[in-house]
MARNU-773118 format. One record per atom (N, C-alpha, C): x, y, z; residue in three letters. Coordinates in steps of 0.2 Angstrom, whole numbers, padded with zeros to 4 digits, always signed. Last residue first. Example, Ala and Ser with C-alpha at 12.3 -4.5 7.8 and 13.67 -1.06 7.14 Angstrom:
+0064-0011+0035ser;+0068-0005+0036ser;+0064+0000+0039ser;+0066-0028+0039ala;+0062-0022+0039ala;+0066-0016+0039ala;
% end
This chain:
-0188+0114+0000glu;-0195+0113+0001glu;-0201+0117+0001glu;-0175+0109-0013pro;-0178+0112-0008pro;-0189+0111-0008pro;-0166+0094-0008ser;-0171+0097-0013ser;-0175+0102-0009ser;-0148+0089-0007ala;-0156+0089-0003ala;-0159+0096-0008ala;-0144+0077-0014glu;-0144+0083-0014glu;-0151+0085-0011glu;-0139+0063-0018asp;-0145+0065-0010asp;-0142+0070-0011asp;-0131+0063-0027ser;-0140+0059-0030ser;-0143+0061-0024ser;-0119+0073-0035pro;-0123+0068-0028pro;-0131+0068-0028pro;-0114+0070-0051ser;-0117+0074-0047ser;-0122+0071-0042ser;-0098+0066-0057ser;-0104+0063-0054ser;-0106+0069-0052ser;-0084+0067-0061gly;-0089+0072-0063gly;-0097+0071-0061gly;-0077+0063-0048arg;-0075+0070-0049arg;-0083+0073-0055arg;-0075+0050-0047val;-0082+0055-0044val;-0082+0061-0048val;-0064+0048-0051ala;-0067+0042-0053ala;-0075+0047-0052ala;-0055+0054-0043leu;-0055+0056-0050leu;-0062+0053-0054leu;-0057+0050-0030lys;-0058+0057-0030lys;-0060+0058-0039lys;-0052+0037-0032gly;-0058+0035-0031gly;-0060+0044-0032gly;-0038+0040-0037val;-0043+0036-0042val;-0049+0039-0041val;-0035+0044-0025gly;-0033+0050-0030gly;-0039+0046-0036gly;-0036+0034-0016trp;-0041+0038-0014trp;-0040+0044-0022trp;-0028+0025-0022ala;-0036+0022-0021ala;-0037+0029-0021ala;-0016+0031-0020val;-0016+0031-0026val;-0024+0028-0026val;-0016+0033-0005gly;-0016+0038-0009gly;-0018+0038-0017gly;-0012+0019+0001phe;-0019+0023+0000phe;-0022+0029+0000phe;-0001+0016-0007thr;-0008+0013-0010thr;-0015+0016-0007thr;+0005+0026-0001val;+0006+0024-0006val;+0000+0022-0010val;+0002+0020+0016leu;+0003+0027+0011leu;+0001+0028+0005leu;+0008+0007+0012val;+0001+0008+0016val;-0002+0015+0015val;+0021+0011+0012gly;+0015+0007+0007gly;+0009+0006+0008gly;+0025+0016+0021leu;+0026+0018+0015leu;+0022+0018+0012leu;+0023+0005+0034leu;+0019+0011+0034leu;+0020+0016+0025leu;+0034-0004+0028gly;+0024-0007+0028gly;+0020+0000+0029gly;+0044+0004+0029ser;+0041+0001+0021ser;+0035+0000+0022ser;+0045+0003+0043leu;+0045+0010+0038leu;+0042+0007+0031leu;+0046-0010+0045pro;+0039-0007+0047pro;+0039+0001+0042pro;+0060-0011+0039thr;+0054-0015+0037thr;+0047-0013+0039thr;+0068-0002+0045ala;+0066-0002+0038ala;+0060-0004+0037ala;+0071-0006+0059ile;+0067-0001+0059ile;+0064+0002+0049ile;+0079-0015+0057glu;+0074-0018+0064glu;+0069-0010+0063glu;+0090-0010+0050thr;+0081-0018+0046thr;+0078-0018+0053thr;+0092+0006+0046pro;+0094-0002+0049pro;+0087-0007+0049pro;+0093+0012+0030val;+0091+0012+0037val;+0093+0007+0040val;+0098+0011+0016gly;+0103+0015+0023gly;+0099+0017+0028gly;+0082+0010+0009arg;+0091+0009+0010arg;+0094+0013+0014arg;+0068+0001+0016leu;+0071+0006+0013leu;+0081+0008+0013leu;+0063-0016+0010asn;+0066-0011+0013asn;+0069-0007+0011asn;+0058-0025+0001tyr;+0054-0022+0005tyr;+0057-0017+0012tyr;+0071-0020-0010gly;+0068-0026-0009gly;+0059-0023-0006gly;+0075-0006-0007asp;+0079-0011-0008asp;+0075-0018-0006asp;+0071+0011-0010leu;+0068+0006-0009leu;+0073-0001-0010leu;+0078+0021-0017ile;+0074+0021-0013ile;+0074+0016-0008ile;+0081+0021-0029gln;+0087+0023-0027gln;+0086+0022-0019gln;+0068+0016-0036phe;+0074+0010-0035phe;+0080+0013-0031phe;+0061+0027-0042phe;+0061+0024-0035phe;+0066+0019-0031phe;+0061+0025-0054pro;+0064+0031-0052pro;+0065+0030-0042pro;+0066+0012-0061leu;+0063+0016-0058leu;+0066+0021-0054leu;+0076+0003-0067lys;+0078+0008-0072lys;+0070+0011-0065lys;+0077-0011-0058arg;+0082-0005-0058arg;+0080+0000-0062arg;+0065-0017-0063gly;+0064-0011-0058gly;+0070-0009-0054gly;+0070-0023-0073ala;+0066-0017-0075ala;+0064-0013-0071ala;+0087-0030-0071his;+0080-0030-0068his;+0078-0023-0069his;+0099-0038-0077glu;+0096-0029-0075glu;+0091-0030-0075glu;+0100-0051-0080val;+0101-0046-0074val;+0102-0042-0072val;+0089-0062-0078val;+0091-0055-0083val;+0095-0053-0077val;+0090-0078-0075ala;+0086-0072-0074ala;+0091-0068-0077ala;+0097-0092-0074lys;+0095-0089-0079lys;+0092-0082-0082lys;+0094-0096-0059glu;+0104-0093-0062glu;+0101-0090-0071glu;+0083-0099-0060asp;+0083-0093-0054asp;+0092-0091-0060asp;+0080-0114-0061phe;+0081-0106-0070phe;+0081-0101-0065phe;+0079-0123-0054lys;+0086-0121-0057lys;+0085-0114-0062lys;+0069-0127-0047leu;+0069-0129-0054leu;+0079-0127-0058leu;+0071-0122-0036asp;+0069-0129-0035asp;+0069-0129-0044asp;+0070-0108-0039glu;+0074-0111-0036glu;+0077-0119-0037glu;+0057-0104-0044ala;+0063-0102-0049ala;+0070-0108-0047ala;+0049-0109-0034val;+0048-0113-0040val;+0056-0113-0044val;+0052-0097-0026arg;+0053-0105-0025arg;+0055-0109-0030arg;+0048-0087-0033asp;+0056-0088-0031asp;+0057-0095-0029asp;+0035-0088-0034leu;+0038-0089-0040leu;+0045-0091-0039leu;+0032-0090-0019gly;+0031-0095-0021gly;+0034-0096-0029gly;+0046-0081-0012asp;+0040-0082-0009asp;+0038-0088-0016asp;+0057-0088+0002pro;+0055-0085-0005pro;+0047-0085-0007pro;+0058-0082+0020lys;+0057-0085+0014lys;+0055-0084+0007lys;+0054-0074+0028gln;+0061-0070+0025gln;+0059-0077+0019gln;+0035-0069+0033ser;+0041-0074+0032ser;+0047-0070+0027ser;+0035-0055+0043ala;+0032-0056+0038ala;+0041-0063+0035ala;+0038-0048+0056phe;+0035-0054+0057phe;+0034-0057+0050phe;+0037-0034+0051pro;+0045-0038+0054pro;+0043-0044+0056pro;+0024-0031+0050ser;+0028-0032+0044ser;+0032-0034+0046ser;+0016-0028+0062leu;+0014-0034+0058leu;+0021-0037+0052leu;+0018-0013+0061phe;+0018-0017+0070phe;+0018-0025+0065phe;+0014-0008+0051val;+0020-0006+0052val;+0022-0011+0059val;+0004-0013+0043gly;+0009-0013+0039gly;+0013-0009+0045gly;-0006-0015+0055ile;-0004-0020+0052ile;+0003-0019+0048ile;-0008+0000+0057leu;-0004-0003+0064leu;-0004-0012+0060leu;-0011+0005+0044ile;-0005+0007+0045ile;-0003+0003+0050ile;-0026-0003+0045ala;-0020-0006+0039ala;-0012-0001+0041ala;-0029+0006+0054ile;-0030-0002+0055ile;-0024-0005+0049ile;-0032+0020+0046gly;-0029+0018+0053gly;-0025+0011+0056gly;-0041+0016+0037leu;-0033+0017+0036leu;-0029+0016+0043leu;-0051+0011+0045gly;-0049+0006+0038gly;-0041+0007+0036gly;-0055+0025+0049ser;-0054+0020+0053ser;-0048+0014+0052ser;-0052+0031+0038met;-0049+0034+0043met;-0049+0029+0048met;-0069+0026+0033val;-0060+0025+0028val;-0054+0028+0035val;-0077+0029+0045phe;-0074+0024+0043phe;-0069+0022+0037phe;-0077+0044+0045val;-0075+0040+0051val;-0073+0032+0049val;-0080+0047+0032arg;-0076+0048+0034arg;-0071+0043+0040arg;-0094+0041+0032asn;-0089+0038+0028asn;-0082+0041+0029asn;-0099+0049+0042arg;-0099+0040+0043arg;-0095+0037+0039arg;-0100+0062+0038thr;-0095+0059+0044thr;-0094+0054+0045thr;-0108+0058+0026glu;-0101+0058+0022glu;-0095+0060+0031glu;-0118+0056+0034ser;-0118+0051+0027ser;-0109+0052+0028ser;-0122+0062+0049ser;-0121+0063+0042ser;-0116+0057+0038ser;-0125+0056+0064pro;-0122+0059+0060pro;-0122+0058+0053pro;-0141+0060+0069his;-0139+0057+0069his;-0131+0060+0066his;-0147+0070+0088thr;-0146+0069+0080thr;-0142+0064+0080thr;-0162+0069+0098met;-0153+0066+0094met;-0154+0066+0088met;
% end
C-alpha cells in the first residue's frame, strides 16, 4: 500500500479549500445583508456621512471601471453578486499563492531525499 506524498496531500488540501471558498463565494454571497456595515451605520447615525469626501480614493483605482461596490458594472444583479464572489475568491487566492511562492523561493526543501 502506497501513501500519497506530502506534495500530493498539500495540493489536495489547497484545492479542496479553494473549492469550498468558491462555493461559499458564489452561492452564499447573494444572501449577504443589504444593510450598511458598522462604519456606514455609525456615519448615518451620527450624521457625518453627508460630510464625506465626494471624490473617493477608490474611484482612482484601475479596477473601479469594472467593480461597483460588491457588484460588477453592467451585469444583472442576480448574476453580478455571485460573479463578484467568484472573482474575489480567485483574486484573494492568487495573491496569497503568489506571496507564498515568493516567500519560499529562496528556501531549500528540508525533506530532500538523501542518497543511501
